[in-house]
N, C-alpha and C positions, 0 to 999 in steps of 0.2 A: 426822082425820090421814091423809095419803096413804100408800099401801102402801109406797112407797119410803122415805119418812121414818121410818115405824114400823119397817121392817126395819133401817134404818141405826142407829136408836137401840138396838134389840135387839142388833145385832152389834158395837157400838162396843167393848164390854168384851172381846170375843173378839179384836178387832184388837190391842189392847194385849197380851193374853196370848200371842197368836201371835208377836208381835215379840220377846218375851223368852224364848220356848220354846227350850230347848237340846238337845232330843232328839226323835226321831220318836215315841217312846212318849208323850211329853207332848202332842204334836200330835194323835195318835190319840185320846187321852183327851178333848181339847178337842172333837174332831169328834163323838165319841159323846155327850158332855155336851150339845152344841148340838142334836143329833138328838133326844135325850130331851126337851129343853125345847120343841122344835117338834112334838112328838108324831109323830115319824117312826119307823116300825117298823124300816126297814133303810136303811143308807147305805153307799156305796162311793165312795171318793175317791182318785184316783191314776192311775197308768199302766195301759195296756191290756195286762196281762201275766198270767202264771200267778201267782196270789197266794201260792202255797206255795213257789215257786222264783223270787223276783224277781231279775232280772239286776242287776249292779252299777249303781248310779246311779238305780235305779227303786224305787218303792214303790206299794203299793195298800192303803190302810186300808179295812176293811170289818167289818161285824158280821153277815155272812150265817151261816146255820146250818152247823154242822160237816159235816152230811150232804151239803149242797149243795156246799160247798167241796171235799170229798173227791171227789165225782162230777165237778165242774167240772175239777179238776186231772187226775184219772185219764183223762178223755176229751180232755184238751188243748182244752177248749172256748174258751180265750182266743183260739185261732186263728180261730174262726168266730163268736164271740159277736156277734150282730147289733147289740147296743147299742154295743159297742166299735167295730165296723166303721162304723156310721152316724156315731158321734161323731168318728171319724177324719176324715170328710169334712165334717161339718156345722159351721156357724159359730153357729147359733142353737140354743137349748134345744129339746127335743122330748119329747113324750109317747110312751110305748110303744104307745099305741093310735092314733097318727097314721097316716093312710093313707100318707104319704110314707115313714114308717119301715117299715110292714108290707109294702107292695107289692113291693119287690125281694127279699124273703126267699126263700131256697131251702128245700127240704124239711128239711135238717138243722138249719137255723136255727129253723124253726118248731117242730121237735121239741124243740130246746133250750129255747125259751120255754115249751112245754107242761110239760117236766120241772121247770122253775123254779117254775111255778105250784103244784106239789105241795108246795113249801116256802114258800108264800105270797109268793114273789118275783114280783110282777106289778103291772101298772098303774103302772109307774114313770115318773119324770120325770128326764131327763138334761140336764146342762149341760156342753157341751164347754168345756174350760179353756184359756185362752191361756197359753202357757208359752214358755220360751226354751231348752228342751232338745229332743232328738230324739224323746222319748217322747210319743206322743199320750196325752192324759189327759182325764178328765172326772170329774164328780161325779153320782152317781145316787141318788135318794131314793125311798122308798115309804112309804105310809101305809096302815094297816089299813082306814081308811075309804075309801080310793081317791081322796080329795079332798085336794089340796094348794093352799091358797089363794095369792093373789097375793103377799101380803107375806111369807109363808113362803118362796116361791120366790125372792124378792129376797134374803132373809136367807141362804138356802142358797148362792146365787151368791156373795155377799160372803164369807161365812165359809169356804166351800170354796176359793175363790180364794186367800184369805190363807193357809190351812193348806197348800195345795199349793205356793204360792210359798215359804213358809218351809221346808217339808220339802225342796224341791228345792235351796234354798240350803245347808242343812245337809249334804246328800249331796254337793254339789259341793266341799265342803271336803276330801273324800278323793279324790285323783286317781285316774282310771281308767287301767288298763293296756289299751292298744289295739293288739293285734297286727295284722299285715297279711299277706296271702297271696294266692296266685293262685287264682282260681275255676276250677272244672271247667266243661266245655262246657255241661252241663245247668244248672248254677248260673247261668252267664252268660245262658243263654236265658231262664230264669225271671225273673231280675232285670231283664233288658232289657225283657221284656214288662211287668213291674210298673212300670218306669220310664215306660212309655207308657200307664199308666193301666188296665191289664188287671186284672180281679179274679181271685182264685184259681181259680174255676171256668172262667173264660175261658182262663186259661193251661193248665189241665187239658185243655180241648178242643183248643187249638191244638197242644199237644205230645203229645196222646194218652197222658197219664199221669193217675193219680188225683189228687184234690185233696190228699190227705194226703201224697203224694209231692211235690207242688208246695210244700207247707208245709215239708217236710223240706229240700228244696233251698234254699228261701229262708232257713230258720233256719241252715243250714250256711254259706250265703253271709255271713250276719251274723257268725257266729263267725270265719270266715276273715278278714274285713275288720275285725273288732273294732268292729262297728257296734252302736249302741244300739237301733236300730229298723230296720224295712224301709226307711223313708224315708232314714235315715242310710246304710244299705247301698247304696241307689241312688246317693246323693251320692258315696260313697267309690268305688263301682264306676266311676262316670263320671270321677272325679278321677284314678283310676289307669288310665283308658282301657281298661278291660276290658269296658265296655258303652257304648252311646250313648244319649243322651236326645233 
């Protein structure tokens, strides 16, 4: 039996259960149940956000150790997480040991990965998720053996996609409040450079400010514009003619 067919047969029941799920808690339980059946040690599915402080309209299901989550949030690692940042740009799934993933990492991102390894979060496999919201999203999985075979990867892609789609639909049922406001000069500069494809460290160099200050300006721009993500902020900034693309 081919890997794709085997994965489809395994995942079929999860599709039906996702379709009738009426809460995020139920969907998270389905994700963890599937991970257990697939012998996956860790799984994270959802938006590239601070997992302890999700913005309106976003979610991130995960079973990472409490110690790692506490550190991740305390250090605002969601802003520089190399897995998140690569998945923002990538269309295809990737391993964390892929050269294309590792080559562009800066010192802070390498240190983040080393810290994660202390919690057995390593050798992961990430699938960027197609979605119709402004939040970049993905599903990442890890196995204690370090090996995730082909049919398991297919099953993860199907189940993760269904769970993300259903959770996003449930969240859209609650309307978001989207304020609008004028950006400061520095916020416009950071957002404009982001609109032209500059990375945070490149913006830092161009404006002679720290990367953390860049992140703060971009986060503040999102709040002023009522944006769901940086990409959404770029769109709203251009729509209100405060930046050019």
